[in-house]
N, CA, C and O atoms as a CHARMM CRD file, in Angstrom:
* protein
*
  232
    1    1 UNK  N     50.82500 -32.64200 -30.76100 PROA 1      0.00000
    2    1 UNK  CA    49.87400 -31.73500 -30.17500 PROA 1      0.00000
    3    1 UNK  C     50.62700 -30.48100 -29.74500 PROA 1      0.00000
    4    1 UNK  O     51.69200 -30.58400 -29.13500 PROA 1      0.00000
    5    2 UNK  N     50.11000 -29.33300 -30.04100 PROA 2      0.00000
    6    2 UNK  CA    50.70200 -28.06900 -29.62800 PROA 2      0.00000
    7    2 UNK  C     49.87400 -27.50000 -28.48700 PROA 2      0.00000
    8    2 UNK  O     48.65200 -27.39800 -28.58800 PROA 2      0.00000
    9    3 UNK  N     50.54900 -27.12600 -27.39300 PROA 3      0.00000
   10    3 UNK  CA    49.81900 -26.54600 -26.26400 PROA 3      0.00000
   11    3 UNK  C     50.74400 -25.64700 -25.46000 PROA 3      0.00000
   12    3 UNK  O     51.96800 -25.76000 -25.53200 PROA 3      0.00000
   13    4 UNK  N     50.13500 -24.75600 -24.69800 PROA 4      0.00000
   14    4 UNK  CA    50.85100 -23.87600 -23.77700 PROA 4      0.00000
   15    4 UNK  C     50.50700 -24.29000 -22.35600 PROA 4      0.00000
   16    4 UNK  O     49.33600 -24.44500 -22.00900 PROA 4      0.00000
   17    5 UNK  N     51.52500 -24.46600 -21.54900 PROA 5      0.00000
   18    5 UNK  CA    51.34200 -24.80100 -20.14400 PROA 5      0.00000
   19    5 UNK  C     51.57300 -23.53000 -19.33300 PROA 5      0.00000
   20    5 UNK  O     52.66800 -22.96600 -19.35100 PROA 5      0.00000
   21    6 UNK  N     50.56500 -23.09200 -18.64100 PROA 6      0.00000
   22    6 UNK  CA    50.65300 -21.89200 -17.81000 PROA 6      0.00000
   23    6 UNK  C     50.97300 -22.32400 -16.38400 PROA 6      0.00000
   24    6 UNK  O     50.18500 -23.01800 -15.74200 PROA 6      0.00000
   25    7 UNK  N     52.12900 -21.90800 -15.90200 PROA 7      0.00000
   26    7 UNK  CA    52.54400 -22.31200 -14.55900 PROA 7      0.00000
   27    7 UNK  C     51.90500 -21.40100 -13.51800 PROA 7      0.00000
   28    7 UNK  O     51.42000 -20.31700 -13.84300 PROA 7      0.00000
   29    8 UNK  N     51.90700 -21.83900 -12.29300 PROA 8      0.00000
   30    8 UNK  CA    51.28800 -21.09000 -11.20200 PROA 8      0.00000
   31    8 UNK  C     51.97400 -19.74800 -10.96100 PROA 8      0.00000
   32    8 UNK  O     51.34500 -18.81800 -10.45600 PROA 8      0.00000
   33    9 UNK  N     53.25800 -19.63600 -11.31400 PROA 9      0.00000
   34    9 UNK  CA    53.97500 -18.37600 -11.10000 PROA 9      0.00000
   35    9 UNK  C     53.86300 -17.41400 -12.28000 PROA 9      0.00000
   36    9 UNK  O     54.51100 -16.36800 -12.28800 PROA 9      0.00000
   37   10 UNK  N     53.04600 -17.76100 -13.27800 PROA 10     0.00000
   38   10 UNK  CA    52.78300 -16.85700 -14.39300 PROA 10     0.00000
   39   10 UNK  C     53.57600 -17.13700 -15.65700 PROA 10     0.00000
   40   10 UNK  O     53.29000 -16.54400 -16.69700 PROA 10     0.00000
   41   11 UNK  N     54.55700 -18.01700 -15.60100 PROA 11     0.00000
   42   11 UNK  CA    55.32400 -18.35400 -16.80300 PROA 11     0.00000
   43   11 UNK  C     54.47000 -19.18500 -17.75400 PROA 11     0.00000
   44   11 UNK  O     53.56400 -19.90400 -17.33300 PROA 11     0.00000
   45   12 UNK  N     54.77700 -19.07100 -19.04000 PROA 12     0.00000
   46   12 UNK  CA    54.09600 -19.87500 -20.04900 PROA 12     0.00000
   47   12 UNK  C     55.15200 -20.71900 -20.75500 PROA 12     0.00000
   48   12 UNK  O     56.13900 -20.19200 -21.26900 PROA 12     0.00000
   49   13 UNK  N     54.93800 -22.02900 -20.77600 PROA 13     0.00000
   50   13 UNK  CA    55.84500 -22.96000 -21.43300 PROA 13     0.00000
   51   13 UNK  C     55.16300 -23.44900 -22.70500 PROA 13     0.00000
   52   13 UNK  O     54.09600 -24.06200 -22.65100 PROA 13     0.00000
   53   14 UNK  N     55.78400 -23.17500 -23.84700 PROA 14     0.00000
   54   14 UNK  CA    55.22000 -23.56500 -25.13900 PROA 14     0.00000
   55   14 UNK  C     55.71800 -24.96100 -25.51900 PROA 14     0.00000
   56   14 UNK  O     56.91300 -25.24600 -25.44100 PROA 14     0.00000
   57   15 UNK  N     54.80600 -25.80700 -25.92200 PROA 15     0.00000
   58   15 UNK  CA    55.14700 -27.15600 -26.35300 PROA 15     0.00000
   59   15 UNK  C     54.62200 -27.34400 -27.76100 PROA 15     0.00000
   60   15 UNK  O     53.43600 -27.14400 -28.02100 PROA 15     0.00000
   61   16 UNK  N     55.50700 -27.72900 -28.67100 PROA 16     0.00000
   62   16 UNK  CA    55.16600 -27.84300 -30.08100 PROA 16     0.00000
   63   16 UNK  C     54.65800 -29.21400 -30.47000 PROA 16     0.00000
   64   16 UNK  O     54.37400 -30.06000 -29.62200 PROA 16     0.00000
   65   17 UNK  N     54.54900 -29.41300 -31.77500 PROA 17     0.00000
   66   17 UNK  CA    54.08700 -30.68900 -32.31000 PROA 17     0.00000
   67   17 UNK  C     54.92900 -31.82900 -31.77000 PROA 17     0.00000
   68   17 UNK  O     56.14400 -31.69800 -31.62300 PROA 17     0.00000
   69   18 UNK  N     54.29700 -32.92200 -31.48200 PROA 18     0.00000
   70   18 UNK  CA    54.99500 -34.08300 -30.95500 PROA 18     0.00000
   71   18 UNK  C     54.96600 -34.15800 -29.44400 PROA 18     0.00000
   72   18 UNK  O     55.23800 -35.21600 -28.87700 PROA 18     0.00000
   73   19 UNK  N     54.64400 -33.06500 -28.78000 PROA 19     0.00000
   74   19 UNK  CA    54.55000 -33.07600 -27.32400 PROA 19     0.00000
   75   19 UNK  C     53.20300 -33.65900 -26.91200 PROA 19     0.00000
   76   19 UNK  O     52.22800 -33.60200 -27.66100 PROA 19     0.00000
   77   20 UNK  N     53.17300 -34.21400 -25.71600 PROA 20     0.00000
   78   20 UNK  CA    51.91400 -34.71800 -25.18600 PROA 20     0.00000
   79   20 UNK  C     51.95900 -34.62900 -23.66600 PROA 20     0.00000
   80   20 UNK  O     53.02100 -34.44700 -23.07100 PROA 20     0.00000
   81   21 UNK  N     50.80300 -34.75800 -23.05700 PROA 21     0.00000
   82   21 UNK  CA    50.75100 -34.70800 -21.60100 PROA 21     0.00000
   83   21 UNK  C     49.75400 -35.72700 -21.06600 PROA 21     0.00000
   84   21 UNK  O     48.86300 -36.19300 -21.77600 PROA 21     0.00000
   85   22 UNK  N     49.93400 -36.05400 -19.79700 PROA 22     0.00000
   86   22 UNK  CA    49.01900 -36.95200 -19.10800 PROA 22     0.00000
   87   22 UNK  C     49.05600 -36.58600 -17.62600 PROA 22     0.00000
   88   22 UNK  O     49.84700 -35.74600 -17.19700 PROA 22     0.00000
   89   23 UNK  N     48.19700 -37.22300 -16.86900 PROA 23     0.00000
   90   23 UNK  CA    48.11900 -36.95700 -15.43900 PROA 23     0.00000
   91   23 UNK  C     48.34600 -38.25200 -14.66600 PROA 23     0.00000
   92   23 UNK  O     47.92500 -39.32800 -15.08900 PROA 23     0.00000
   93   24 UNK  N     49.01800 -38.12400 -13.52800 PROA 24     0.00000
   94   24 UNK  CA    49.20600 -39.28800 -12.67100 PROA 24     0.00000
   95   24 UNK  C     47.96800 -39.45900 -11.79700 PROA 24     0.00000
   96   24 UNK  O     47.10800 -38.57900 -11.75300 PROA 24     0.00000
   97   25 UNK  N     47.88100 -40.56600 -11.11900 PROA 25     0.00000
   98   25 UNK  CA    46.73200 -40.82000 -10.24400 PROA 25     0.00000
   99   25 UNK  C     46.69000 -39.88100  -9.04100 PROA 25     0.00000
  100   25 UNK  O     45.65300 -39.74100  -8.39400 PROA 25     0.00000
  101   26 UNK  N     47.82100 -39.23800  -8.74500 PROA 26     0.00000
  102   26 UNK  CA    47.87500 -38.29400  -7.62300 PROA 26     0.00000
  103   26 UNK  C     47.70800 -36.84300  -8.06100 PROA 26     0.00000
  104   26 UNK  O     47.86900 -35.93400  -7.24700 PROA 26     0.00000
  105   27 UNK  N     47.38900 -36.61200  -9.33300 PROA 27     0.00000
  106   27 UNK  CA    47.12500 -35.26000  -9.81800 PROA 27     0.00000
  107   27 UNK  C     48.32100 -34.51400 -10.35900 PROA 27     0.00000
  108   27 UNK  O     48.20300 -33.33400 -10.68800 PROA 27     0.00000
  109   28 UNK  N     49.47400 -35.16200 -10.46500 PROA 28     0.00000
  110   28 UNK  CA    50.63100 -34.51300 -11.06100 PROA 28     0.00000
  111   28 UNK  C     50.49700 -34.53500 -12.58000 PROA 28     0.00000
  112   28 UNK  O     49.87800 -35.43400 -13.14900 PROA 28     0.00000
  113   29 UNK  N     51.07900 -33.54700 -13.21500 PROA 29     0.00000
  114   29 UNK  CA    51.06600 -33.42800 -14.66800 PROA 29     0.00000
  115   29 UNK  C     52.38600 -33.93500 -15.21900 PROA 29     0.00000
  116   29 UNK  O     53.44900 -33.55400 -14.72800 PROA 29     0.00000
  117   30 UNK  N     52.33500 -34.78500 -16.22800 PROA 30     0.00000
  118   30 UNK  CA    53.53300 -35.30100 -16.88300 PROA 30     0.00000
  119   30 UNK  C     53.51600 -34.80100 -18.32200 PROA 30     0.00000
  120   30 UNK  O     52.54900 -35.02200 -19.05100 PROA 30     0.00000
  121   31 UNK  N     54.59200 -34.12400 -18.73000 PROA 31     0.00000
  122   31 UNK  CA    54.70900 -33.60900 -20.09000 PROA 31     0.00000
  123   31 UNK  C     55.86400 -34.32000 -20.77900 PROA 31     0.00000
  124   31 UNK  O     56.97000 -34.39500 -20.24300 PROA 31     0.00000
  125   32 UNK  N     55.60100 -34.83600 -21.96400 PROA 32     0.00000
  126   32 UNK  CA    56.62100 -35.47100 -22.79800 PROA 32     0.00000
  127   32 UNK  C     56.85300 -34.57500 -24.00200 PROA 32     0.00000
  128   32 UNK  O     55.90000 -34.19700 -24.68300 PROA 32     0.00000
  129   33 UNK  N     58.12100 -34.22600 -24.27800 PROA 33     0.00000
  130   33 UNK  CA    58.40700 -33.43700 -25.46500 PROA 33     0.00000
  131   33 UNK  C     58.50700 -34.35700 -26.67700 PROA 33     0.00000
  132   33 UNK  O     58.35100 -35.57200 -26.55200 PROA 33     0.00000
  133   34 UNK  N     58.76300 -33.78600 -27.83700 PROA 34     0.00000
  134   34 UNK  CA    58.79900 -34.54800 -29.08600 PROA 34     0.00000
  135   34 UNK  C     59.87300 -35.63500 -29.07500 PROA 34     0.00000
  136   34 UNK  O     59.74600 -36.63100 -29.78600 PROA 34     0.00000
  137   35 UNK  N     60.93000 -35.45800 -28.27500 PROA 35     0.00000
  138   35 UNK  CA    62.00600 -36.43900 -28.19600 PROA 35     0.00000
  139   35 UNK  C     61.73700 -37.50800 -27.13900 PROA 35     0.00000
  140   35 UNK  O     62.53700 -38.43000 -26.97900 PROA 35     0.00000
  141   36 UNK  N     60.62300 -37.39800 -26.41600 PROA 36     0.00000
  142   36 UNK  CA    60.28500 -38.37600 -25.38500 PROA 36     0.00000
  143   36 UNK  C     60.80700 -38.05100 -24.00200 PROA 36     0.00000
  144   36 UNK  O     60.66300 -38.85500 -23.08100 PROA 36     0.00000
  145   37 UNK  N     61.41900 -36.86900 -23.83900 PROA 37     0.00000
  146   37 UNK  CA    61.89000 -36.46300 -22.51000 PROA 37     0.00000
  147   37 UNK  C     60.69100 -36.14400 -21.62800 PROA 37     0.00000
  148   37 UNK  O     59.73800 -35.51100 -22.08200 PROA 37     0.00000
  149   38 UNK  N     60.72900 -36.57200 -20.38900 PROA 38     0.00000
  150   38 UNK  CA    59.60000 -36.42500 -19.47300 PROA 38     0.00000
  151   38 UNK  C     59.89100 -35.36100 -18.43100 PROA 38     0.00000
  152   38 UNK  O     60.98800 -35.31200 -17.87400 PROA 38     0.00000
  153   39 UNK  N     58.89700 -34.49600 -18.16200 PROA 39     0.00000
  154   39 UNK  CA    58.97000 -33.51200 -17.08800 PROA 39     0.00000
  155   39 UNK  C     57.73900 -33.68400 -16.21100 PROA 39     0.00000
  156   39 UNK  O     56.61800 -33.76000 -16.71400 PROA 39     0.00000
  157   40 UNK  N     57.94600 -33.74400 -14.91600 PROA 40     0.00000
  158   40 UNK  CA    56.86200 -33.92300 -13.96700 PROA 40     0.00000
  159   40 UNK  C     56.58100 -32.59900 -13.26500 PROA 40     0.00000
  160   40 UNK  O     57.50300 -31.95900 -12.75900 PROA 40     0.00000
  161   41 UNK  N     55.32700 -32.18500 -13.23100 PROA 41     0.00000
  162   41 UNK  CA    54.91600 -30.96000 -12.55500 PROA 41     0.00000
  163   41 UNK  C     53.99400 -31.34200 -11.40000 PROA 41     0.00000
  164   41 UNK  O     53.06500 -32.12900 -11.57500 PROA 41     0.00000
  165   42 UNK  N     54.25300 -30.78600 -10.22700 PROA 42     0.00000
  166   42 UNK  CA    53.37700 -31.07100  -9.09200 PROA 42     0.00000
  167   42 UNK  C     52.01100 -30.44700  -9.34100 PROA 42     0.00000
  168   42 UNK  O     51.86300 -29.56600 -10.18800 PROA 42     0.00000
  169   43 UNK  N     51.03100 -30.90500  -8.60600 PROA 43     0.00000
  170   43 UNK  CA    49.67600 -30.40800  -8.82300 PROA 43     0.00000
  171   43 UNK  C     49.50900 -28.94100  -8.44300 PROA 43     0.00000
  172   43 UNK  O     48.51000 -28.32600  -8.81400 PROA 43     0.00000
  173   44 UNK  N     50.46800 -28.36300  -7.70900 PROA 44     0.00000
  174   44 UNK  CA    50.39100 -26.95300  -7.32200 PROA 44     0.00000
  175   44 UNK  C     51.26200 -26.04700  -8.19500 PROA 44     0.00000
  176   44 UNK  O     51.21900 -24.82700  -8.03900 PROA 44     0.00000
  177   45 UNK  N     52.04400 -26.61200  -9.10200 PROA 45     0.00000
  178   45 UNK  CA    53.00200 -25.80000  -9.86000 PROA 45     0.00000
  179   45 UNK  C     52.46100 -25.30700 -11.19000 PROA 45     0.00000
  180   45 UNK  O     53.08500 -24.46200 -11.83000 PROA 45     0.00000
  181   46 UNK  N     51.31500 -25.81500 -11.62000 PROA 46     0.00000
  182   46 UNK  CA    50.77600 -25.38000 -12.90800 PROA 46     0.00000
  183   46 UNK  C     49.33000 -24.93300 -12.72600 PROA 46     0.00000
  184   46 UNK  O     48.63500 -25.35900 -11.80400 PROA 46     0.00000
  185   47 UNK  N     48.90000 -24.05800 -13.63800 PROA 47     0.00000
  186   47 UNK  CA    47.57800 -23.45300 -13.52800 PROA 47     0.00000
  187   47 UNK  C     46.61100 -24.01500 -14.56800 PROA 47     0.00000
  188   47 UNK  O     45.50400 -24.43600 -14.23300 PROA 47     0.00000
  189   48 UNK  N     47.04200 -24.01800 -15.84200 PROA 48     0.00000
  190   48 UNK  CA    46.14800 -24.49300 -16.90600 PROA 48     0.00000
  191   48 UNK  C     46.93100 -24.84000 -18.15700 PROA 48     0.00000
  192   48 UNK  O     48.08700 -24.44900 -18.32200 PROA 48     0.00000
  193   49 UNK  N     46.27100 -25.58400 -19.03500 PROA 49     0.00000
  194   49 UNK  CA    46.81000 -25.95100 -20.33700 PROA 49     0.00000
  195   49 UNK  C     45.85500 -25.40900 -21.38000 PROA 49     0.00000
  196   49 UNK  O     44.64500 -25.61700 -21.28300 PROA 49     0.00000
  197   50 UNK  N     46.38200 -24.71700 -22.37600 PROA 50     0.00000
  198   50 UNK  CA    45.55300 -24.12900 -23.42800 PROA 50     0.00000
  199   50 UNK  C     46.16700 -24.37700 -24.78900 PROA 50     0.00000
  200   50 UNK  O     47.37700 -24.56100 -24.91700 PROA 50     0.00000
  201   51 UNK  N     45.32000 -24.38100 -25.80000 PROA 51     0.00000
  202   51 UNK  CA    45.83400 -24.36000 -27.16500 PROA 51     0.00000
  203   51 UNK  C     46.39500 -22.97300 -27.40500 PROA 51     0.00000
  204   51 UNK  O     45.79200 -21.98900 -26.97700 PROA 51     0.00000
  205   52 UNK  N     47.52800 -22.86500 -28.07300 PROA 52     0.00000
  206   52 UNK  CA    48.10900 -21.53900 -28.31200 PROA 52     0.00000
  207   52 UNK  C     47.22500 -20.71300 -29.23800 PROA 52     0.00000
  208   52 UNK  O     46.58400 -21.24800 -30.14200 PROA 52     0.00000
  209   53 UNK  N     47.20100 -19.42800 -29.00600 PROA 53     0.00000
  210   53 UNK  CA    46.43400 -18.51600 -29.82900 PROA 53     0.00000
  211   53 UNK  C     47.31800 -18.01500 -30.95800 PROA 53     0.00000
  212   53 UNK  O     48.45100 -17.59300 -30.72800 PROA 53     0.00000
  213   54 UNK  N     46.80000 -18.06100 -32.17600 PROA 54     0.00000
  214   54 UNK  CA    47.58400 -17.57400 -33.32700 PROA 54     0.00000
  215   54 UNK  C     47.79600 -16.07300 -33.22000 PROA 54     0.00000
  216   54 UNK  O     46.92000 -15.33400 -32.77200 PROA 54     0.00000
  217   55 UNK  N     48.97800 -15.64100 -33.64100 PROA 55     0.00000
  218   55 UNK  CA    49.28100 -14.21400 -33.64100 PROA 55     0.00000
  219   55 UNK  C     48.46700 -13.52900 -34.73300 PROA 55     0.00000
  220   55 UNK  O     48.22900 -14.12000 -35.78600 PROA 55     0.00000
  221   56 UNK  N     48.03800 -12.29300 -34.49800 PROA 56     0.00000
  222   56 UNK  CA    47.27900 -11.57600 -35.52900 PROA 56     0.00000
  223   56 UNK  C     48.07700 -11.48600 -36.83900 PROA 56     0.00000
  224   56 UNK  O     49.28100 -11.23000 -36.82100 PROA 56     0.00000
  225   57 UNK  N     47.40800 -11.69500 -37.95100 PROA 57     0.00000
  226   57 UNK  CA    48.05100 -11.58200 -39.25200 PROA 57     0.00000
  227   57 UNK  C     48.72700 -12.85500 -39.71400 PROA 57     0.00000
  228   57 UNK  O     49.40200 -12.84900 -40.74300 PROA 57     0.00000
  229   58 UNK  N     48.56400 -13.95500 -38.97800 PROA 58     0.00000
  230   58 UNK  CA    49.17800 -15.21500 -39.43300 PROA 58     0.00000
  231   58 UNK  C     48.13000 -16.20100 -39.85500 PROA 58     0.00000
  232   58 UNK  O     48.45900 -17.31400 -40.26600 PROA 58     0.00000
């Protein structure tokens, strides 16, 4: 799954094919990259998850 994670401070983290995400029961976001590495984001550190928008002309 390809998605962009928009953090609360305005940064955008791009995640390519093979990445996935889930939520904990306390509202934290867990992101797994294609290699299975896990990153935990607190419920206040991220804003939204979106599908990436294709660049014009591609």
